[in-house]
N, C-alpha and C positions, 0 to 999 in steps of 0.2 A: 503492499500499499504505500510506503513511504517512498517506494521508488517511481511509482505510478505520479505520485504528488508532484516530485522534483521534475518529472519530464514534463508535466503541465504546466509549471512554473516556467520552464526552460522554453517551451513552445512559446507561452505568453509573452516572456520577452523577447524573441525574434521577430514574432508579430509586430509588435510593439518599435522595435526598430526599424522593420520595414516600414510600417507607416509614417513615421519620422523622416526618412530618407528622402531628401529634396530631389526637385526634377534635376536631367540632364539637359545642361545648358550647351548649346552650340551657336558658333557665330558662321558666318556663311560670307564668304567675299567674293564679289565677280571678277572677271578679267575686266582688262582695260588700257594695257600699257602702261604709260608714266600716269594716267590720271590713276593710277591704283596705289599710286603713293598716299591717298589720301584714306586708305584703309588704316594707316597707324594711326591717325588722329581718331578714328573711331574707336579702334581698340583700345586708346588711353581713354575715352569717357566710359566704355563700358566698365573698366577697371575702376577709376573714378567713382562711378554709381554703387561701387561694391558688389557686381554680380559676377561669382564663378565661372569660368569658362572652362567646359568638358572637352570640347570635341570644335576643331576648326575644320571647315572646309573649304578648298578653294580654287578658280582657275585661273589659268595664265598669272598675271601681275598677284593676284590673289594667293594663288597658290606659292608664289615667291615668300612674299610677306607672311602668310598664313604659317608656312614651314619652319621659317625664321623664329617666330614668336614661339612657335609649338616645342623647338628645341631649347629654349629659355631665352631669347634675348627679348631685353625689355623694350618698350613702346621709346623711351628716350635714347636707346641705342639705334634704334632702327630710323628712328628719326635723324640723329646723326648721321647714319651711314646714307640716306638717301642725298642728305643735303653736301656731303663731303667727296660724294664719288665723282669720278671723272668719266662721265656716262658714255661722252665719245670712244675712250679708250677701251670701256666694258663692254660697250655693243659694238663691237667690232672683234678682228682676231688678230689685231696688232699688239706687237708685246710692249710691256711697258718701258720705255727709254732708259730707265735705271737699272734694268738688267740685261742691256745689252752693250756688245762690245761698240767700239767706235765705227767699226767697218759694218756692223749690222745696223747701228742706227743709220748711218748714211744711206744704205739699202731701203730700211724702213721709210727713209725721207725722200726717196726717189720713187718708189713705185706706189702706186696708188691702192692696187691688188696685189696679195701675194698670196697663194695657195698651193697647198701640198697637193701631188696627184698620186693616190694609192693605186697601187695593182691589184687591191681587193676589192669588193663592190664599192662603186664611189659614193661617197656621202655628199650627193648634191640635192639640188632642189630650193635651194636658198643661197643668199648672198653671203650669209656669217654664219659659219660653223659654229660659232658659239665658245670657242677655245676660253676667252676671258671669264665668260659667264660659269664655265664649267670649274676653270680654276676659284673663282672667287666661291662657288657653292663648296668646294673641296674645304677651302680654309674657314668659313663659318660653320660649315657643317664636319667639321675633323672627327668629333665624337660619334660620328653617325654614318661611317663609310661602308659598312657592310651591310648587306642584306638582311632587313629585319622588318618585323611588325611595326606598321607606324602607331599600334594601340600603344607600343612601348614608350612611345615617348613621354616627356614632362606632360604635354597636352595632346590628345588624341588626334590624329589630322589624316586627311584623306583629301587628292586631288584628281582634277580629271584631264584628261587629253582625247585625242580623237584621232581613229585609226582609219586612214583615207583609202584602204584598199578595201575594206567593209562599208565604210561611213558608218561607223557604229561608236557607241561612246565607252572610253576604256576609264575604269574608275581604278586610282592606286590607292590602295589600304597596308601595300607591303611591298617590300622589293629595296631596291637602291634609291634612296630618297632623294639624291641629287638628279638622277637620272629622272624620276618622275617632276621633279621640279621642271629641268631642262624641257621634258616633253610637253609638260602642260602649256609653257609659254613659247612654244615653236610656232611664231607668226608665218602662216604660209607665205613664201614667196622672199621671206626676209631670212629666216632662221631655217637651217637644213631640219630636215625632220630626224625624229631619234627611231632607230630601228630595233626591234626587240621580235626574234625569230620572223613571222609572217607579218609582223604588223608593222606599219609605217605611220608612226605619231606624230600628230602635230597639235596647234594650240586647242586646248579642251573647250573653247568658248564656241568654238562650230557646232560645238553638239549639245552643250550644256554651260552656259556662261553664268549661271548662277545655281551651283548646285544644293539645294534645298532638299530635295527630294533624298538625296545621299545622305545629308544629315540625318533625316529622319530614318531611313534605313541601318545609321549607325547607334540609332536607339536616342537621338535628341527629343526631350519634351519640349523645350523650349527652342526658338529659331531666333536670333539676331541677326538681320540681313543687311549688308553695306553694298550698294552697286553703284558703278561709278559708268554707267553705260550712258552714253550720250544719246540725242535724237538722229534719226537716220536723216541723211541728206534728201534735201529736196531736187527736183529735175535740175534746176538753174544752176545746184551747186555741184553736180556729177559734171564735170568739164574736161577732166584728163583722167589720165591711166592709173594715177593714185586714188583719185575719188572714187573711180570705178571700182577698184581693188576693195577701199575701203569700206563702200556700201554693200559690196557681195559680204564680206565678213560681217558686216554688223547685221545685216537681215539674218544671217546663217546664226548668229549671236542671240537672235530671239525664239530659237527653238525652246521649248517650254518654260519660257522665261514667266508668263502670266500664272502658270499653276504653280511655279516654284515659289513666287512672292505671296501667292495667296497663304501659302503655308506659314508664314512666318509670323512671329507674334510682334516684333519691332522691325520695321524697316526704313532704313536710310537710304534716300536717293541723292548723291552729292550733285552738285550742280558743276559740271564740267565744261559748260558753253565757252567755246572761245580756245580749248584746249584739244589736243589728238592724243594718240595713242606713242609718240613721237616726242611729245613736249617735255622733255628733260633737262630745259635750260635749268638755271639757278633761280630764277625770278617765277616762272612755271610751277617749279615743286615747292616754292615757299608759298605760292598762292593756292596751289592744289591742297597742301597741308592743311591752309588755313581755312579753304573751303570745307574740307573734311570737319574740322572743329565746329564749324557753325553750321552744320547739318547735325553733328551731333549734340549740340547746344540746343537745338530745335526739338529734340526727342529726350531732353533732361528729364521730363516729367514722367514721360512713358518708362524710361530706364529705372528711375527711382522707384515707382510702383511697382517695375516686374522686381526689384532688388526685394521690396517690402513682402512681395507676395512668395519670392522664395525663401525668404526668413521666416514666414509663416507657417510655412510647409513642414516645421518642425526642427530643420536642421540647426544645431546649435553653433557652429562653424562655420563659416566660408571655406572652401579648398582654394588653395592658393598651391601653384606650381613653384617649384624652385628655380632660381635662375641658374644658368649656366655662367661660369665663370667668364666674363667678358675682354675681349682682347682690348688694343688700343681704340679709343673711340674715334679715331681718323680709319676711315674706312681706306684712304691711299695706303695706309702702313698695313692694313688686314691683308690686302690686295697683294703685296709685294712679298709677304714673308715666306711664301709656300714655294718662291721660285728663285731657282741658283742661275747664275750667270752662265750663259750657254757656252757648252765646250767650241772648240775649233774643228770638231770630228764634222763630216758631212751630215747632213739629215738622212733618214732612213728612206726617205722614198724621194722622189723627184718633187719640184717646188718650182711652179710657175709665176711670174712676175709680169705686172703689167704698170705703164708710166705714162701720163699724156698731160700735154701742157699745151697752153696757146699763149703767145705773146705779140706784140707789135714789131718787135724786132726779128725774131725768126719765124713769126706766124705760128702753125700748127707742130707739133713734135710728139710722136709717139716712141716708146720705149718698150721692148719687150726681152724677157731673160728667162732662161730655164736652166735649171741645174740639176744633174743626174749623178747619183752615185754610182760607183761600180763595184760588183760583187769580188772583192779581191780583199786577201789577207791584209795587205797594207792598204787603209783605208785611203780611197783616192774618188776624185768626182771631176766632171767635165760642165762646164758652164757656155752659154751661147748668150749672146746679146745681139739682138737687132735694134738699131735706131731709124726711124721714119722720118723725114723733116728735109730742111735745106742741108743740113747735116744727113748724108745716107751714109752710115755705117753697120759694118758686123765684127762681131768679134769671138773667137772661140778659145777656153783658156783651159788647162789641163793640172789641177792641181794635187800634190800630195800632202795627206794630214797624219804625220807619224806623231809619235809623242812628244809633247812639249809645245812650244808656244809657236813656231815657225810652221808655216807652209809652204813650200816652194812651189814654184808655178811657172809654167810656159804658157804664151799666148800669142795668137797671131790677129792682127786687125786689119781689115780692109775699109777705108774711109774714103768717099767721095765729098769732096767740099765745093762751096761756092761763096764766096766771102766778097761782101761790098765793103769797099775802104773807103773811108772819109777823111777829108782833110778842112780842119778848120772849120766843120759842120757840113760841108757842102759834100756829097757824093764825088769820088773822084777815080775809084779803079773798081774793077771787077775781076777777082782771081778764081780760076777753077783749078783744081788740081786734084789727082788721087793719092792716097796715101797708104804705103805698105809698112806694118810694124810688126816686129816680131821682139818679144820680150822673153828673156829667162830672167827670172828672180831666184837665186838658189836662197836667200835670208829674206825671209817674210813674215816678221814678227807681228801677232794681232793680239793684244793683251787689254782688256777694258777700254781702257780712254786712251791708249797708245797704240800707233803703229809704225812700224820702222821696214822699209823696204829697200834692199842692195839689189843690183842686178845690170844686165848687160843688155843693150836694145840697139836694134835694125831698124832705119826708118829709109824709105825711097818714096821720093817724091816726083811725082809725073804730073805734068802741069800739061794738061789737053787742050788748054785755049790759050792767046795771048793775053797778056795783062792790058785789058781795054780801059783808056781813058774817059773821061766823060767828053771830051774833045774828040780830036781826030786821031791823037797819037795811039800809038799800040808797041808795045815793048815784050819781046819774046823772051819766056823764060825758059832755062834750061833745068831738064831732069837732073837730080842729085839724089845720092844716097850719105846715109852718115851711120857710123858706129859711135854707139854712145857709153861710158860706164855712169849709172846712177843712184843716187843715193837720196831718199825722201823719207821723211818724220813726219807726223802729226800728233799733237797732244789736243785733246778736246774733253774739256769739263765742263761745260756749260750745261744748265739746266734746261735747255729748249733749244732744238736744231736751228730755228727760224727765227723767234724771239726771246732768246737768252735774257735772264737778269742778273744771273751771276756765274761764277766761273771763268774759264779762258778757252781761247783757242790759238794754237799755235801749229803752222805749218813753214816748213824748211826744206828745199829741195838745191841738189846740186847736181849738176851733169857735165860731163868732161866728154865734148863731142869732137869725133874724127872722121875721116875719112877711110883709113886705112889702120885703125886700132892704135896708132899713135900720134900722128900729125893731121892737119887739114890743109890743103893745097900746099904741102911741103913746108909748114911753118908749123909752131906752137897750136894744139888743137884748141877748140873753144870752151873756155869756161864760164859756164852759165849757172849764175846764183839767185834763187830768186825766195822769198819769205813773206808772211804776213802774221800778224799778231796782234788778237784782239781782248780786252779785257771787259769785263761787267760789272760797274760799280752799283750796286741798287742805291737809289736817292729817298726811299720810303716805298710803299705800299704799290703803287702804278707808275713810279719813273723810274727810269736807269739811264745812267749816261755809259757808253760804248766807245772808247778812245781805241783807235787802230793805227799801226805803221806796216806799210807794206812799201814793197817794189822788187825789182829785177835788175840785176847787171850782168851783162853780155860783155866779156873781155875779148875782143878782137877787132880789128880796124875794119874788116871788111864783115857784116853780118849776114849769113844767107837770108834770103825772104823769108824762110819757113820758119825762123827764128827772131822775127823782128819784133821787138816790143810793140804792145797795143795794150789800148785804154778803151773804156766804155762799156756800156751796157751795166747791168746791175749785180753780177757775181764774178768770181774767178773762172776763167775756163768757159766763158758762155757761147760764145761763138767758135774761137782759136783758142786753143790749150794754154798760151800764154798772156791770154789777155786777164787785165786788171781793171777791175771797176774803179771809175771815178766819178762823184756827183757831179751833176750838170754835163754830163756826156752820155749821149746814148746811143749812137752807132759805135762801130769799130775805127779807131785812128791809130797810123803807129806813131810812134814816139821815140825818141832819143835811146841810145843804148843803155844809157846808163838812168834810171829812174826811180826815184825815191818818194813815198807819199805819205799823208797823213791825214786822219780822218777823225772826227767827233760828231758821233750820232747821238742823239737824244730820243730815248723810246718811252712813249707814254702810251700806258694801255688804259681803255676807256672802260670797256667792259670785259669779261672772261676773254673773250677772242677779238677784240677789235683794237688796233694799234695806231696811232699817229708817230709816226718819224721825220725828225728833222737832221740833216745832214750838211756839215760844213768840212771842204778838203782844201789841201794845197799840196803842191809837189814840186819837186826839186828835179830836172832832166837834163842831161847834155850827153854830149859824144865825148867828151873827156871827164874824167873821172874828178880831176882837180878842179873842176866848173862847178861841180856840185854844194860847192859852198857860196854860192853866188845867192843873192836875194832871191825867193821863189817869187815865179810871176804868173804860176797857174793856179787859180782859185774858182772853187765849185760849190753849189750849193744846192738842197734838193728837198723838198717836203713831199711826204706821201702818206698813204692811208692803206692799212692792211687789214684784212680779216681772214682769221686762219680757219680753215676746215679739215675734216678728215682726208680730203683728197688733196692738200696742199693749199697755200695762201693763195688769197686774191689781192692782188698789188696795185695800186695806182700811185704813179712818181710824174710829179711835176720838178723839172731842173731847169739850171743854168750854169753856165761856166764862163772864164775869161778867153778860154781857146776857141770856144763854137759860136760864142756870141748869139746862140739862138735859143730860145727856151724850147725844151722837148716834153712830149708826154708819152710817158710807158705803162703798158698795161699788162697784167700778166695773171693768168689763173693756172693754179698746178703748181706741183713741184718742180723746183730748180734740177735741171739735168742737163 
């Protein structure tokens, strides 16, 4: 009897505990790209109302925010994360410059598109593979890299993707967390799909952009929803390919939307008008976070009432999940920690790169590059480069990658040049020639911010047309060949390739040129020395000063036409290899064989990627070295505006010099090469 009585008491206590168990609360976060940052403000409002969160379900950007919250990141950290992120780098496959060698940084700032070519099944179908996204997910979810049940996270989690093979919804409640996040936000045409067996997964919004039904199936009694889906475009607003794609995605994102919204106990619709899925600018993120807070404030009474209802259910305490130990609050630090500096070894698979540019000096130019590793015991590779434009050039290079920092190479280059030569601002000559070049570099060091190249070079200049003047005269140029001993060193610690604010850049090169490996025209060979050195002096948050000295000295009484000093344009080697920029000179002009210049540039950043630049330059130039001590008579000035994009800068320059005495306007779009 005693045992029976004890059993009845235990059953009664269990029934009482069940009766006091509070309802299960789920938060559902919709997709919406950049607009989804508003979810952070909504989650913070739910916390402040004292409502425990047991489940989070999300789609696309909602899956990213939801997953990070479920693994333990606070809303304050997520707020800092989205504000401090370099979204242009994250939403691309470009490597953080801080993790690259000087040689690799030069390549990254030459080519707009750099893609690996795998011999396995190609991972195509989008412009972005998501390499940086995956790296970020691995960093932030480092404690959850194994295949797990998402119910085992501090807060239960689920997200949605779409299988475009069967056009069906795929719900992730277990597996690899970062793969689920990546699949859920694979916007079609933008990110490459995620492949899982026979499934090809893209953005879950195409089947279920607001997965409240998934939350119900997971046992949610109460659903708090946040939607950042905007209104569909009108007929007048659908005017280009981007708007057509946006409308197709938006129409599909409304699948099951009405039914799922009806399941929600509290539904927040954030006003996202004026913003798109790609609105990742700092001002847009600030505004979207503020709009999320404003929408949550409108539902404050509902949230407080819901909190009181949960408390009245008999629960004595509100469940709080433990927070994961946070990395540094700056996402820029978090995204760098997982990557090491790449080695000098060739890539495991071929790499193709494309660069393009338009400018008012050369007009259009395209550069293509391919690197192919060879399956040999000693690592080696072949690279080919093709440049199309006024300068037509092809290059083939064979490189060894032994252990250590050196990578010996041999290359052959064939170029067709057509150069417009100006004198005092007026077009004077047109030079046409073909150049054959073979270079052997047994010493080719590439380490972090420094490169050193020592080698032997053969050049053959084939002038296939007369040197035509603007008038009636013509001068015949004779074909010539040279054998040169070369040394070139580069140091670059600048924090940005085009618009640095700190660090220094140093380039020095020396060549001894001959026609028989010892002399030139029976006399001492040509001594060719060039250098440029720039330092960056920050003067505050937006302003920096960049003094630079540079020049080239050719020691011979009779300089061959191929090695005449040239100035003009915007960067070193723009039209011809030995060309040096000079503020106020827009076209290519020959100057004396001894040339030393100084430039002071003031760079002012207006917004994140907008810059105003002012340059002042002066130079000493003479055919005799001792005359370089004379008073400078060459001055130039330039004012410009630049907008930096992931495809290279957009530049507008206005300049004037005492040499040309003509103002000139220069426009460039794309990387400098």
